[in-house]
C-alpha positions in Angstrom: 0.0 0.0 0.0 1.5 3.3 -1.2 1.7 6.3 1.2 -0.8 9.1 0.3 2.2 11.5 0.5 4.5 9.4 -1.7 5.1 12.2 -4.2 5.5 14.8 -1.4 8.3 12.7 0.2 9.8 11.8 -3.1 10.3 15.5 -3.7 12.3 15.6 -0.4 14.6 12.8 -1.8 13.1 10.1 0.4 14.0 6.4 0.0 11.2 4.0 0.8 10.9 0.5 2.3 7.9 -1.6 3.3 6.7 -3.0 6.6 3.9 -5.7 6.6 3.2 -4.7 3.0 2.8 -1.0 3.8 5.1 1.7 2.3 7.3 3.6 4.7 9.8 6.4 4.3 13.1 4.8 5.3 15.1 8.0 5.3 15.6 11.4 3.5 19.2 10.7 2.6 20.9 11.2 6.0 19.5 9.0 8.7 22.2 10.0 11.2 21.2 13.7 10.9 17.5 12.6 11.2 18.4 10.6 14.3 20.3 13.6 15.8 17.2 15.8 15.2 15.0 13.3 17.1 17.5 13.4 20.0 18.4 17.1 20.1 15.7 19.1 18.4 12.7 17.8 16.5 11.8 15.3 13.8 8.6 15.1 11.7 7.5 11.7 10.6 4.8 10.4 8.3 3.4 7.4 10.2 0.4 7.0 7.9 1.4 3.4 7.2 0.2 2.4 10.7 -3.2 0.8 11.1 -6.2 3.0 12.3 -9.6 1.7 13.1 -12.5 3.3 15.0 -15.2 1.7 17.1 -18.6 3.4 17.0 -21.9 2.5 18.7 -23.4 2.9 22.2 -21.6 -0.1 23.6 -18.1 0.6 22.2 -16.4 1.4 25.5 -17.9 -1.5 27.5 -17.2 -3.9 24.6 -13.5 -2.9 24.1 -12.9 -3.0 27.9 -13.7 -6.7 27.7 -11.2 -7.2 24.9 -8.0 -5.5 26.0 -5.7 -5.6 29.0 -6.0 -1.9 30.1 -9.0 -0.1 31.6 -10.9 1.5 28.8 -14.1 2.1 30.9 -12.4 4.8 33.0 -11.3 6.9 30.0 -13.1 10.2 29.7 -13.3 12.0 26.3 -9.9 13.4 25.6 -8.1 10.6 27.3 -6.3 7.5 26.0 -4.4 4.5 27.2 -1.9 1.9 25.9 -3.1 -1.7 25.9 -2.6 -5.2 24.6 -5.1 -7.3 22.7 -4.5 -11.0 23.7 -5.9 -14.4 23.1 -7.7 -16.6 25.7 -4.2 -18.1 26.3 -2.7 -14.7 27.0 -0.7 -14.5 23.8 -0.5 -11.1 22.1 -2.3 -10.2 18.9 -1.3 -6.6 18.9 -0.5 -3.6 21.1 -2.8 -0.6 20.8 -2.9 3.1 21.5 -6.6 3.7 22.4 -8.2 7.2 22.4 -11.7 8.0 23.6 -13.1 10.5 21.1 -16.4 12.1 21.7 -18.4 9.6 19.6 -15.8 6.9 18.8 -12.8 5.0 20.1 -9.8 5.4 17.9 -7.2 2.5 17.8 -3.7 3.1 16.5 -1.5 0.1 16.0 1.2 -1.5 13.9 0.9 -1.6 10.1 -0.7 -4.4 8.1 -2.9 -5.6 11.0 -6.2 -3.9 10.3 -8.0 -6.9 8.8 -6.8 -9.3 11.5 -7.7 -7.0 14.4 -11.0 -6.0 12.9 -11.9 -9.7 12.4 -10.9 -10.5 16.0 -13.2 -7.7 17.3 -16.0 -8.6 15.0 -15.9 -12.2 16.2 -16.9 -11.1 19.7 -19.6 -8.5 18.7 -22.8 -10.5 19.4 -25.6 -8.4 20.8 -23.4 -5.3 21.3 -24.1 -2.0 19.5 -20.6 -1.7 18.1 -19.3 -1.0 14.6 -15.7 -1.5 13.5 -14.6 1.0 10.8 -11.2 1.2 9.0 -10.4 5.0 9.1 -6.9 4.8 7.6 -8.2 5.8 4.1 -9.7 9.0 5.6 -7.1 10.1 8.2 -3.3 10.2 7.9 -0.9 10.2 10.9 1.9 12.7 11.3 4.2 12.5 14.3 6.4 15.2 15.8 9.1 13.8 18.1 11.9 15.4 20.1 12.8 18.1 22.7 11.3 20.8 20.5 8.1 18.9 19.6 5.8 21.2 21.5 7.3 24.4 20.1 7.0 22.9 16.6 3.3 22.1 17.2 2.7 25.6 18.5 4.0 27.1 15.3 1.0 25.5 13.5 -1.3 27.9 15.4 -4.1 25.3 15.5 -6.0 27.3 18.2 -6.0 24.4 20.8 -4.1 24.0 24.0 -1.3 21.4 23.6 -2.2 18.4 25.7 0.2 18.0 28.6 -0.3 14.4 29.8 0.9 11.4 27.8 -2.1 9.8 25.9 -4.3 12.9 26.4 -5.5 14.7 23.4 -7.4 17.7 22.0 -9.1 18.3 18.7 -10.0 21.3 16.5 -12.2 21.8 13.4 -10.9 24.0 10.7 -12.8 25.1 7.5 -9.6 24.7 5.6 -8.2 21.5 7.1 -11.1 19.6 8.6 -11.0 18.1 12.1 -7.5 17.5 13.4 -6.7 15.4 16.5 -3.5 16.2 18.5 -2.3 13.4 20.8 0.5 13.6 23.4 2.3 10.5 22.3 6.1 10.3 23.0 7.2 7.4 20.7 10.9 7.3 21.7 10.7 8.6 25.3 11.0 12.3 26.0 8.5 14.6 24.2 6.3 13.8 21.2 3.0 14.3 19.6 0.8 12.6 17.0 -1.5 14.4 14.6 -4.4 12.6 13.0 -5.2 14.7 9.9 -7.8 14.3 7.2 -6.1 12.8 4.1 -6.9 15.7 1.8 -5.1 18.1 4.3 -2.2 15.8 5.0 0.3 17.4 2.6 -0.4 21.0 3.7 0.0 20.1 7.4 3.2 18.0 6.7 4.7 21.0 4.8 3.9 23.4 7.6 5.3 21.0 10.3 8.6 20.5 8.4 9.0 24.2 7.9 8.3 24.8 11.6 10.8 22.0 12.6 13.5 23.6 10.6 13.2 26.8 12.6 14.3 24.8 15.7 17.1 22.9 13.9 14.8 19.9 13.1 13.9 18.1 9.9 11.8 15.5 8.2 12.7 12.0 9.5 12.3 8.4 8.4 11.8 5.0 9.8 15.5 4.1 10.2 16.2 7.0 12.6 13.0 6.3 14.5 13.9 2.7 15.0 17.4 3.5 16.4 15.9 6.0 18.9 13.2 3.4 19.8 15.7 0.7 20.6 17.9 3.0 22.6 14.8 3.9 24.7 14.2 0.2 25.3 10.7 0.2 23.8 9.6 -3.1 22.2 7.7 -3.0 18.9 5.0 -5.5 18.0 6.2 -7.6 15.0 9.9 -7.1 16.0 10.4 -7.5 19.7 7.1 -9.0 20.6 4.6 -11.1 18.6 1.9 -13.8 18.8 4.3 -16.0 20.8 4.7 -13.5 23.6 2.7 -12.8 26.8 2.6 -9.0 27.5 4.5 -9.3 30.8 7.4 -11.0 29.0 7.8 -7.8 27.0 7.7 -5.6 30.1 4.2 -4.3 29.3 2.7 -5.0 32.7 3.4 -1.5 34.0 2.2 0.4 30.9 -0.5 -1.7 29.4 -2.2 -3.8 32.0 -4.8 -3.0 34.6 -5.0 -5.5 37.5 -8.1 -3.9 39.0 -10.5 -3.7 36.0 -13.3 -6.2 35.1 -13.0 -9.4 33.1 -11.4 -9.5 29.6 -10.3 -12.2 27.3 -7.0 -13.7 28.5 -7.3 -12.1 32.0 -7.0 -15.4 33.9 -3.5 -16.1 32.4 -2.3 -12.6 33.1 -3.6 -12.7 36.7 -2.0 -16.1 37.2 1.4 -14.7 36.2 1.1 -11.9 38.7 0.0 -14.3 41.5 2.6 -17.0 41.0 5.6 -15.0 40.0 7.8 -14.1 37.1 7.4 -15.2 33.5 9.8 -17.8 32.1 11.6 -15.3 29.9 11.7 -11.5 29.8 12.9 -8.7 27.4 16.3 -7.4 28.3 18.8 -4.9 27.0 21.9 -6.6 25.6 25.3 -5.0 25.2 27.3 -6.4 22.3 31.0 -6.0 21.5 32.0 -2.9 19.7 34.2 -4.7 17.1 31.4 -6.8 15.6 31.6 -7.1 11.8 27.9 -7.7 11.4 25.0 -7.2 13.8 23.1 -10.3 14.8 19.8 -11.1 13.1 16.4 -11.6 14.7 16.2 -15.0 16.3 19.9 -15.6 16.8 20.4 -17.4 20.1 22.3 -16.6 23.3 23.7 -19.1 25.6 24.7 -19.4 29.3 27.5 -22.0 29.0 26.1 -24.6 26.7 22.5 -23.9 27.5 20.2 -22.0 25.1 18.7 -19.2 27.2 17.3 -16.7 24.8 17.4 -14.9 21.5 18.0 -11.5 19.8 15.0 -9.5 18.5 16.5 -6.2 17.3 20.1 -5.1 17.1 21.5 -1.7 16.2 24.5 0.5 16.4 23.7 3.2 18.9 25.1 6.6 17.9 24.4 8.0 21.4 26.3 5.2 23.2 28.8 4.6 20.3 28.1 0.9 20.9 26.3 -2.1 19.5 23.2 -2.9 21.4 20.2 -5.2 21.1 16.9 -6.1 22.6 16.2 -9.8 23.2 14.5 -12.3 25.4 16.5 -14.1 28.1 15.2 -16.9 30.3 14.6 -16.2 34.0 17.6 -18.2 35.3 20.0 -16.1 33.1 18.4 -12.6 32.8 19.7 -10.9 36.0 21.2 -7.5 35.0 25.0 -7.9 34.5 24.9 -11.6 33.4 27.5 -12.5 30.9 26.1 -14.6 28.0 27.4 -15.8 24.7 26.0 -15.3 21.2 27.1 -18.2 18.9 27.6 -17.0 15.3 29.5 -18.0 12.2 32.2 -15.6 13.4 32.5 -17.6 16.6 31.4 -17.0 20.1 30.6 -13.4 20.9 30.2 -12.1 24.5 26.9 -10.5 25.4 26.0 -8.7 28.7 22.5 -8.0 30.0 21.9 -4.4 30.9 19.1 -2.2 32.2 16.5 -0.6 29.9 16.4 2.0 28.7 20.0 1.8 27.6 22.2 4.3 29.6 
């Protein structure tokens, strides 16, 4: 699926890639400069490749509360939460950013999953007044991330107060641009905002945001820079660092995405049992790799404690901030204490690996 702003980005010398069949801007020719902008000033990203569906109908809030791990019932209009959608066995189907709009619930999640998530929700709509609508064709998603994100948003002069709390949001209707939603959504730690913009106004808003970002030393940014910043921040991504084989607590989502006081939801018994009886068998960890590696390990490469297979790599990068090779990965409970020395077995030979705290320091 091609980005609505493909020609716009092409005019900025973008290179493209695909994720789950969706077109993504990989970079604009200098991913390190884009990464630096995200860290030190501000970066503007087109995240319109992500999935977006809305739930409408009188029972939408009660219904979704019975489907996800976090407490949707308590959300007032203008508030949101992060949650996981799991099976009856507790395994993840997706993570979700959920926003309570005035007449709808908006779900923002990883690309290429709209059909699967819509089908999962439809399956459980029996007598509920709930409709599932794919809104991605109608609304694009622009993201402004970095220390100067709020100042960049202010330059748009939308006429709304910038939401201060993470996952809170505000909206404004414009005769020229339509209705725009502004979400407080830090995607790599620090400060960040998402704007859901009508598709026909997307190019105009993107142009204004990039011009505003440049006033603060920022620029348009792509996927490659965002991924580096995400991994440094220790934030797992569904499809890369967590998938349908993972329980949410394994990925460290228990503090951010799970309510232990809400009512029943699908998979709750498994999550409650984990909390009652102790740790999960494996958990996401930061891994420090040697600086002299010729090639970074691929997803799925195994780590060992002695001769015992105790885990695997999910995402490995070179960190410009740390000037070091780092990775996210899962390590079994008996070997994942911070500071544990492990071994990555590769065609180059045995490579030492050390477990470290997240986010990477």
